[in-house]
C-alpha positions as protocol buffer text, in pm:
chain_id: "A"
residue {
  index: 1
  type: MET
  ca { x: 9395 y: 11188 z: -369 }
}
residue {
  index: 2
  type: ALA
  ca { x: 9106 y: 10986 z: -518 }
}
residue {
  index: 3
  type: ALA
  ca { x: 9085 y: 10585 z: -436 }
}
residue {
  index: 4
  type: PHE
  ca { x: 9073 y: 10560 z: -796 }
}
residue {
  index: 5
  type: GLU
  ca { x: 9303 y: 10765 z: -1017 }
}
residue {
  index: 6
  type: VAL
  ca { x: 9346 y: 10782 z: -1395 }
}
residue {
  index: 7
  type: GLU
  ca { x: 9674 y: 10825 z: -1508 }
}
residue {
  index: 8
  type: GLU
  ca { x: 9733 y: 11122 z: -1757 }
}
residue {
  index: 9
  type: GLY
  ca { x: 9837 y: 10924 z: -2027 }
}
residue {
  index: 10
  type: GLU
  ca { x: 9482 y: 10700 z: -1998 }
}
residue {
  index: 11
  type: LEU
  ca { x: 9266 y: 11040 z: -2004 }
}
residue {
  index: 12
  type: ALA
  ca { x: 9275 y: 11076 z: -2392 }
}
residue {
  index: 13
  type: PRO
  ca { x: 9149 y: 10728 z: -2480 }
}
residue {
  index: 14
  type: LEU
  ca { x: 8887 y: 10728 z: -2229 }
}
residue {
  index: 15
  type: ALA
  ca { x: 8778 y: 11075 z: -2302 }
}
residue {
  index: 16
  type: GLN
  ca { x: 8708 y: 10940 z: -2669 }
}
residue {
  index: 17
  type: LYS
  ca { x: 8530 y: 10638 z: -2513 }
}
residue {
  index: 18
  type: LEU
  ca { x: 8301 y: 10862 z: -2311 }
}
residue {
  index: 19
  type: GLY
  ca { x: 8232 y: 11130 z: -2579 }
}
residue {
  index: 20
  type: VAL
  ca { x: 8395 y: 11410 z: -2389 }
}
residue {
  index: 21
  type: SER
  ca { x: 8703 y: 11632 z: -2419 }
}
residue {
  index: 22
  type: VAL
  ca { x: 9036 y: 11548 z: -2226 }
}
residue {
  index: 23
  type: GLY
  ca { x: 8991 y: 11896 z: -2061 }
}
residue {
  index: 24
  type: ASN
  ca { x: 8625 y: 11823 z: -1945 }
}
residue {
  index: 25
  type: LEU
  ca { x: 8735 y: 11481 z: -1827 }
}
residue {
  index: 26
  type: LYS
  ca { x: 9012 y: 11628 z: -1617 }
}
residue {
  index: 27
  type: HIS
  ca { x: 8694 y: 11897 z: -1465 }
}
residue {
  index: 28
  type: ILE
  ca { x: 8486 y: 11600 z: -1404 }
}
residue {
  index: 29
  type: SER
  ca { x: 8744 y: 11394 z: -1251 }
}
residue {
  index: 30
  type: ALA
  ca { x: 8828 y: 11675 z: -1013 }
}
residue {
  index: 31
  type: HIS
  ca { x: 8487 y: 11603 z: -838 }
}
residue {
  index: 32
  type: TRP
  ca { x: 8525 y: 11212 z: -860 }
}
residue {
  index: 33
  type: GLY
  ca { x: 8612 y: 11214 z: -516 }
}
residue {
  index: 34
  type: GLU
  ca { x: 8290 y: 11371 z: -402 }
}
residue {
  index: 35
  type: PHE
  ca { x: 8099 y: 11081 z: -556 }
}
residue {
  index: 36
  type: GLN
  ca { x: 8361 y: 10807 z: -439 }
}
residue {
  index: 37
  type: GLU
  ca { x: 8264 y: 10947 z: -62 }
}
residue {
  index: 38
  type: LEU
  ca { x: 7923 y: 10799 z: -121 }
}
residue {
  index: 39
  type: ALA
  ca { x: 8001 y: 10510 z: -326 }
}
residue {
  index: 40
  type: PRO
  ca { x: 8341 y: 10370 z: -306 }
}
residue {
  index: 41
  type: GLU
  ca { x: 8301 y: 10166 z: -605 }
}
residue {
  index: 42
  type: ILE
  ca { x: 8192 y: 10419 z: -856 }
}
residue {
  index: 43
  type: THR
  ca { x: 8415 y: 10486 z: -1176 }
}
residue {
  index: 44
  type: LEU
  ca { x: 8487 y: 10779 z: -1361 }
}
residue {
  index: 45
  type: GLU
  ca { x: 8273 y: 10636 z: -1634 }
}
residue {
  index: 46
  type: ASP
  ca { x: 7990 y: 10628 z: -1411 }
}
residue {
  index: 47
  type: VAL
  ca { x: 8013 y: 10980 z: -1310 }
}
residue {
  index: 48
  type: VAL
  ca { x: 8024 y: 11097 z: -1681 }
}
residue {
  index: 49
  type: GLU
  ca { x: 7709 y: 10900 z: -1748 }
}
residue {
  index: 50
  type: ILE
  ca { x: 7558 y: 11048 z: -1425 }
}
residue {
  index: 51
  type: GLY
  ca { x: 7611 y: 11369 z: -1566 }
}
residue {
  index: 52
  type: LYS
  ca { x: 7469 y: 11295 z: -1906 }
}
residue {
  index: 53
  type: ASP
  ca { x: 7173 y: 11165 z: -1747 }
}
residue {
  index: 54
  type: VAL
  ca { x: 7122 y: 11467 z: -1540 }
}
residue {
  index: 55
  type: ARG
  ca { x: 7171 y: 11662 z: -1856 }
}
residue {
  index: 56
  type: GLN
  ca { x: 6892 y: 11492 z: -2034 }
}
residue {
  index: 57
  type: PHE
  ca { x: 6656 y: 11444 z: -1744 }
}
residue {
  index: 58
  type: GLY
  ca { x: 6718 y: 11677 z: -1464 }
}
residue {
  index: 59
  type: THR
  ca { x: 6576 y: 12030 z: -1461 }
}
residue {
  index: 60
  type: GLN
  ca { x: 6765 y: 12306 z: -1609 }
}
residue {
  index: 61
  type: VAL
  ca { x: 6859 y: 12604 z: -1348 }
}
residue {
  index: 62
  type: SER
  ca { x: 7075 y: 12816 z: -1570 }
}
residue {
  index: 63
  type: PRO
  ca { x: 7123 y: 12847 z: -1950 }
}
residue {
  index: 64
  type: ASN
  ca { x: 7423 y: 12583 z: -1912 }
}
residue {
  index: 65
  type: ALA
  ca { x: 7338 y: 12383 z: -1601 }
}
residue {
  index: 66
  type: TRP
  ca { x: 7098 y: 12101 z: -1505 }
}
residue {
  index: 67
  type: GLU
  ca { x: 7010 y: 11959 z: -1139 }
}
residue {
  index: 68
  type: GLU
  ca { x: 6851 y: 11600 z: -1040 }
}
residue {
  index: 69
  type: ALA
  ca { x: 6812 y: 11422 z: -737 }
}
residue {
  index: 70
  type: VAL
  ca { x: 7007 y: 11123 z: -759 }
}
residue {
  index: 71
  type: LYS
  ca { x: 7054 y: 10787 z: -544 }
}
residue {
  index: 72
  type: ILE
  ca { x: 7430 y: 10715 z: -512 }
}
residue {
  index: 73
  type: GLY
  ca { x: 7551 y: 10460 z: -272 }
}
residue {
  index: 74
  type: GLY
  ca { x: 7217 y: 10455 z: -101 }
}
residue {
  index: 75
  type: ASN
  ca { x: 7227 y: 10830 z: -52 }
}
residue {
  index: 76
  type: ASP
  ca { x: 6969 y: 11081 z: -227 }
}
residue {
  index: 77
  type: VAL
  ca { x: 7176 y: 11372 z: -339 }
}
residue {
  index: 78
  type: VAL
  ca { x: 7142 y: 11654 z: -572 }
}
residue {
  index: 79
  type: VAL
  ca { x: 7386 y: 11625 z: -872 }
}
residue {
  index: 80
  type: LYS
  ca { x: 7468 y: 11934 z: -1079 }
}
residue {
  index: 81
  type: ALA
  ca { x: 7575 y: 11894 z: -1474 }
}
residue {
  index: 82
  type: VAL
  ca { x: 7714 y: 12193 z: -1662 }
}
residue {
  index: 83
  type: VAL
  ca { x: 7782 y: 12190 z: -2031 }
}
residue {
  index: 84
  type: ASN
  ca { x: 8010 y: 12437 z: -2195 }
}
residue {
  index: 85
  type: PRO
  ca { x: 7870 y: 12701 z: -2503 }
}
residue {
  index: 86
  type: ASP
  ca { x: 7879 y: 12391 z: -2746 }
}
residue {
  index: 87
  type: GLY
  ca { x: 7644 y: 12165 z: -2527 }
}
residue {
  index: 88
  type: ASN
  ca { x: 7922 y: 11947 z: -2423 }
}
residue {
  index: 89
  type: LEU
  ca { x: 7925 y: 11814 z: -2096 }
}
residue {
  index: 90
  type: ARG
  ca { x: 8188 y: 12042 z: -1908 }
}
residue {
  index: 91
  type: THR
  ca { x: 8165 y: 11923 z: -1521 }
}
residue {
  index: 92
  type: VAL
  ca { x: 7944 y: 11705 z: -1297 }
}
residue {
  index: 93
  type: PHE
  ca { x: 7957 y: 11757 z: -886 }
}
residue {
  index: 94
  type: VAL
  ca { x: 7728 y: 11657 z: -595 }
}
residue {
  index: 95
  type: LYS
  ca { x: 7560 y: 11977 z: -504 }
}
residue {
  index: 96
  type: HIS
  ca { x: 7633 y: 12091 z: -131 }
}
């Protein structure tokens, strides 16, 4: 389990605050641990913001995905952000 967890009841208000759907936030939170391995203090909100930045400034690698080199916890990693058909952030993960 991730060091920081979001309770099911907290997802809706957090999703609304971050401008993503609850379902998409669940997808993003499934990869949260990958980011915590690099920077234990990273929050789910941070991961969503990283995803939004990758979407905005990264290189488009497919019709619905972008990648960008990001420094997380002192490590240079490639992060991939994927959007749904509506263009909304679907998930964010560290590319291995």
